N, C-alpha and C positions, 0 to 999 in steps of 0.2 A: 794373258786371259784373267780377270781379275778374281776372286773367288767368290760374286756374288754372279760374275756371268757364267762360271764353272757349273754352282749349283741351278741355275735356271737351265743349263743345258741338260746337267743331268734330270731335272726333272720333266721337262721336255720327252726326254727319252724315254723315263719311266711311264710316263702316260703312254706315249704309243706303244711301247710294250705290252702294257695292260689290253689297252684296245683290241691290238693284235692277235695279244693269248687268247683273248675270249674267243676270235674265231677258230684259232687254231685249235681250243678245245673242244668248239662243236664238230669241227669235220674231222677229229680223232675220237670224238664220241667220250671225251673225257670231264663227266662232269662233275666230278670230284674236283677237278681243276678249278672249277668254274667258283670255288670257296675262296680261293687267295685271288680273286678279281671282282666278285661283286658283293656289293655294301649288304647286309641282312635284307634290307628294303630297297627297291628298286624301280624308280619311275618305267614302267616296260610297255607301253601302247601296241596296239596290235596297228597297222596301216588303216585299218577301219578307223579305229580311235583316233588315231592320230590327225585322221580327215576331217574331223568333227568342227564346225565351224565354231564352237564354242570349247573348242581342246585348249586343256590346261594339263601341263605332265604333273602339278600334283594330284590330279583326280586318279591317275593311273598306277600306284604303287601295288607291287607283288613282291611275296618273299622270296630270297632266294633260293630256299626248299621248293616252291612251288615253278618257279622258272626251270628249275634243275630238272623235277619231275615230269616238265613239260616237254623239253627239247626231244626225249625219243619219240615221241609220240607226232611231234611235228615234222621231223627228218625222218620218220618211220619209209620204208623201201627204196629209201635214196643215198646214191653216194653224192658227198658234197664237196666243193671246193671253194672258199672265200678268198678273194686275193684284194688285201684290203691296201689301199695306196693315198698318197695325198694327205698327210695327215696334215691339219691347219689347228697349233696347238697355242690357246690362250690361259695365262696362268694371273690367277690372282690370289695371293696368298696359300692357303691351302686347298683353294678351290680350282678347278681344270675343267676346261670345254677342250673336247677334239673333236673337230670336222674330220669325217675322211669319203673317201670314195671305193666302193667295192666292186668287184665282176664275181657275181656269186653264181656257180654252175651246180643243176641239180641233176642228177645221173640216175634214171630207173635202174636199182637192183635189177628187177627181173628180166629188164629188157634194154641193156645201154643204148639205145639207138635211140631213145627217149629224152631228149637232153633239153633243160629249161633253164635259163640264162636272166640272171635280172643286173640291171645294172643300178646299184643302190648307192643311197648317201646317208651317211650317219652322222648322228651327233649325241655325242658319250658327255656326261657330265662326271666328272670323279671327284671324290674329297682325298686328301692326305689321312691317313689314320698312322697310328703305331705302327701298324704293320706293314705300310706302303699305300699308294694310291689303290682306291677302290671305285668302281662304277656304281654310281647312284643314281644315274638317269641312263637311258637310251633310246632312241628313236630312230625307225629307220622310214625313209622314203624311198620307192622303188621310184626311179627317174624311167626305166626303160625294162622292156620285155620281150624275149624272144624264144621261141620253141613250142614245146607241147605242154601248154598249162594245165591238161586233164591229167598227167601223171605227178604235178606239184602245184596244185592249187594254195599259194602259199595264204592269199585272202579267208578261205573257207578253212583251211587247217587253223588259223590264228583266231576267228572268229567263235570255231570250235571249243579251241583252249580258253577263251576270253568268257565263253558263256560257263565252265567249269569252273575255272578262277576267278571270280570277279574281282576286278581292281578295289583299292583303298584310298584314301585321302591319307596323305602324309600325315 
């Protein structure tokens, strides 16, 4: 294998690792672990924002600290497990796009028989920094839903967060 092929393979694995670790940090409530994965500003639209007909990712930048602060409220009362797979990585110099599918399980802590499952499609954009690959854009599309939505209404929780933490343009 040529050195350039090995470098490309290493970049692909690094990108996949960053995208997978994001979900690991979320499931394990390791909010400080996000510092090694997210840029200072990240295009982080809610599902409702993403569905707008005039959607443009540059309109939905939020600070890493705001994203970290939002996660505990978004996941309050839940045990989660995000199983992310099928990573498709496109590399162009110091920029990467990674598409992936996930099965996201949300279980009510107070009553574990209440389960909500989403089949999601993710689009991550990453930039190579001196410290490694960092996510600077993330889009989530919920492809299907199953279960007790009243215990985890992701759309309502994200809309509430978006009202508190309005997005800014890049």
